[in-house]
BALOTOR-214139 format. One record per residue: x, y, z negated of N, C-alpha, C, O in turn; residue in three letters. Coordinates in steps of 0.05 Angstrom, whole numbers, plus 5000, padded with zeros to 4 digits. Example, Ala and Ser with C-alpha at 12.3 -4.5 7.8 and 13.67 -1.06 7.14 Angstrom:
2
- 5264, 4886, 4844, 5246, 4910, 4844, 5264, 4934, 4844, 5285, 4934, 4831, ALA
- 5257, 4955, 4858, 5273, 4979, 4857, 5258, 5001, 4843, 5268, 5023, 4839, SER
END
This chain:
70
- 9499, 4150, 6785, 9474, 4177, 6777, 9452, 4168, 6774, 9446, 4166, 6750, MET
- 9435, 4159, 6788, 9412, 4152, 6796, 9402, 4128, 6769, 9378, 4125, 6767, GLN
- 9411, 4118, 6758, 9413, 4093, 6733, 9407, 4111, 6715, 9386, 4116, 6705, ASN
- 9432, 4123, 6711, 9433, 4146, 6686, 9407, 4166, 6684, 9394, 4174, 6665, GLU
- 9406, 4173, 6715, 9377, 4194, 6703, 9355, 4180, 6692, 9338, 4186, 6675, ILE
- 9362, 4148, 6715, 9320, 4132, 6701, 9329, 4127, 6674, 9312, 4133, 6657, LEU
- 9349, 4118, 6666, 9352, 4116, 6640, 9349, 4138, 6610, 9344, 4135, 6586, LYS
- 9356, 4156, 6625, 9351, 4178, 6610, 9321, 4182, 6604, 9311, 4183, 6582, SER
- 9309, 4185, 6632, 9280, 4190, 6634, 9266, 4164, 6608, 9251, 4167, 6588, LEU
- 9278, 4142, 6620, 9263, 4129, 6604, 9261, 4117, 6571, 9244, 4103, 6558, GLY
- 9290, 4133, 6563, 9297, 4133, 6533, 9272, 4161, 6523, 9263, 4162, 6500, ASP
- 9267, 4174, 6537, 9259, 4199, 6520, 9225, 4193, 6522, 9208, 4197, 6504, LYS
- 9221, 4185, 6546, 9193, 4171, 6544, 9187, 4156, 6516, 9169, 4161, 6500, LEU
- 9206, 4138, 6515, 9204, 4116, 6489, 9198, 4128, 6469, 9180, 4123, 6454, ARG
- 9220, 4154, 6467, 9224, 4164, 6434, 9198, 4188, 6434, 9190, 4197, 6412, GLU
- 9188, 4195, 6456, 9159, 4213, 6447, 9140, 4193, 6452, 9118, 4204, 6455, VAL
- 9139, 4174, 6453, 9115, 4149, 6454, 9114, 4143, 6423, 9096, 4146, 6406, ARG
- 9141, 4133, 6422, 9139, 4121, 6389, 9136, 4141, 6362, 9128, 4134, 6340, ILE
- 9150, 4176, 6375, 9143, 4186, 6353, 9107, 4191, 6351, 9095, 4193, 6330, ALA
- 9097, 4192, 6374, 9065, 4194, 6373, 9052, 4173, 6359, 9030, 4174, 6348, LYS
- 9066, 4154, 6359, 9049, 4129, 6352, 9040, 4105, 6360, 9035, 4085, 6347, GLY
- 9036, 4111, 6387, 9032, 4099, 6414, 9052, 4070, 6424, 9075, 4069, 6431, LEU
- 9035, 4053, 6421, 9052, 4029, 6435, 9044, 4029, 6470, 9028, 4045, 6480, SER
- 9056, 4011, 6482, 9061, 4019, 6512, 9035, 4015, 6515, 9023, 4034, 6524, GLN
- 9019, 3992, 6510, 8990, 3990, 6523, 8978, 4017, 6509, 8962, 4025, 6525, SER
- 8978, 4031, 6490, 8958, 4054, 6493, 8964, 4069, 6505, 8945, 4080, 6516, MET
- 8991, 4083, 6512, 8997, 4102, 6530, 8991, 4090, 6556, 8978, 4107, 6569, LEU
- 8995, 4071, 6568, 8979, 4053, 6588, 8953, 4059, 6603, 8946, 4064, 6626, ALA
- 8939, 4054, 6573, 8909, 4058, 6576, 8898, 4085, 6578, 8881, 4093, 6595, ASN
- 8911, 4099, 6555, 8899, 4128, 6561, 8912, 4151, 6585, 8903, 4173, 6591, ASP
- 8940, 4135, 6596, 8939, 4142, 6623, 8938, 4134, 6646, 8952, 4142, 6664, ALA
- 8917, 4110, 6647, 8901, 4099, 6669, 8929, 4092, 6686, 8935, 4100, 6709, ASN
- 8944, 4073, 6667, 8972, 4066, 6704, 8974, 4036, 6676, 8970, 4037, 6652, ILE
- 8980, 4016, 6692, 8992, 3992, 6691, 9009, 3989, 6658, 9026, 4006, 6651, PRO
- 9003, 3972, 6647, 9023, 3976, 6624, 9053, 3959, 6623, 9068, 3961, 6604, LYS
- 9057, 3943, 6646, 9076, 3938, 6652, 9096, 3967, 6666, 9119, 3974, 6661, ASN
- 9079, 3976, 6682, 9098, 3998, 6687, 9107, 4021, 6674, 9125, 4036, 6681, GLN
- 9089, 4025, 6649, 9107, 4035, 6628, 9128, 4028, 6616, 9144, 4043, 6606, VAL
- 9130, 3999, 6617, 9158, 3989, 6612, 9184, 3994, 6623, 9207, 3997, 6615, GLY
- 9170, 3994, 6649, 9188, 3989, 6671, 9203, 4018, 6668, 9227, 4023, 6665, ARG
- 9182, 4034, 6669, 9196, 4065, 6670, 9214, 4068, 6642, 9235, 4081, 6641, ILE
- 9204, 4055, 6621, 9226, 4063, 6597, 9255, 4040, 6598, 9275, 4044, 6584, GLU
- 9252, 4018, 6617, 9284, 4006, 6615, 9295, 4026, 6642, 9320, 4027, 6644, ARG
- 9281, 4040, 6657, 9301, 4057, 6671, 9302, 4035, 6697, 9323, 4033, 6710, GLY
- 9277, 4016, 6704, 9282, 3994, 6719, 9265, 4012, 6751, 9271, 4003, 6773, GLU
- 9248, 4032, 6749, 9232, 4039, 6774, 9234, 4076, 6768, 9234, 4089, 6747, ILE
- 9235, 4085, 6794, 9228, 4116, 6792, 9202, 4125, 6799, 9193, 4124, 6822, SER
- 9185, 4135, 6774, 9165, 4144, 6765, 9152, 4168, 6784, 9162, 4190, 6780, ALA
- 9127, 4167, 6808, 9130, 4192, 6811, 9122, 4208, 6800, 9123, 4205, 6775, GLY
- 9105, 4237, 6813, 9103, 4260, 6794, 9081, 4250, 6794, 9081, 4240, 6772, ILE
- 9061, 4246, 6803, 9029, 4237, 6796, 9024, 4222, 6775, 9008, 4227, 6756, LEU
- 9044, 4196, 6778, 9044, 4179, 6752, 9058, 4190, 6728, 9048, 4183, 6706, THR
- 9086, 4212, 6729, 9090, 4229, 6707, 9067, 4251, 6692, 9062, 4255, 6668, LEU
- 9057, 4259, 6711, 9045, 4280, 6693, 9011, 4262, 6684, 8993, 4273, 6672, HIS
- 9013, 4241, 6691, 8985, 4226, 6684, 9002, 4218, 6656, 8992, 4225, 6635, LYS
- 9021, 4206, 6655, 9044, 4195, 6630, 9035, 4223, 6605, 9022, 4221, 6584, ILE
- 9047, 4244, 6616, 9052, 4267, 6599, 9018, 4281, 6596, 9019, 4296, 6577, CYS
- 9004, 4280, 6601, 8977, 4291, 6595, 8966, 4266, 6580, 8949, 4274, 6564, SER
- 8969, 4250, 6579, 8966, 4221, 6565, 8977, 4235, 6533, 8961, 4244, 6516, ALA
- 9002, 4235, 6531, 9022, 4248, 6512, 9013, 4266, 6499, 9020, 4265, 6475, LEU
- 8996, 4288, 6507, 8993, 4320, 6506, 9027, 4335, 6517, 9031, 4354, 6502, GLY
- 9038, 4334, 6528, 9060, 4347, 6534, 9066, 4352, 6564, 9054, 4337, 6579, MET
- 9075, 4364, 6571, 9083, 4376, 6593, 9108, 4363, 6611, 9130, 4358, 6601, LYS
- 9098, 4356, 6645, 9124, 4339, 6656, 9156, 4355, 6649, 9178, 4344, 6648, VAL
- 9152, 4375, 6645, 9179, 4393, 6647, 9188, 4389, 6623, 9211, 4394, 6618, LYS
- 9174, 4380, 6606, 9187, 4377, 6578, 9197, 4347, 6578, 9222, 4346, 6578, ASP
- 9186, 4326, 6579, 9196, 4307, 6595, 9222, 4304, 6608, 9238, 4286, 6603, LEU
- 9224, 4316, 6618, 9250, 4317, 6637, 9273, 4329, 6629, 9296, 4327, 6639, ILE
- 9261, 4347, 6604, 9290, 4361, 6598, 9310, 4344, 6580, 9307, 4340, 6556, ASP
- 9325, 4337, 6592, 9348, 4317, 6571, 9374, 4322, 6583, 9394, 4311, 6574, PHE
END
């Protein structure tokens, strides 16, 4: 179940990032997080903390609740 949740979050993040025309590097720079962290979240390899999700969502111009609504 945990892996499915991480994969769903990663898929949603990738979908939104691509729809906004951002590369992983651009998003990482805007969110002030390491680029490899964006990739690992998108692949469902790691569980992102709430502060990291908040930074990512702020950079994407969305609310955390919208990112985790999948």
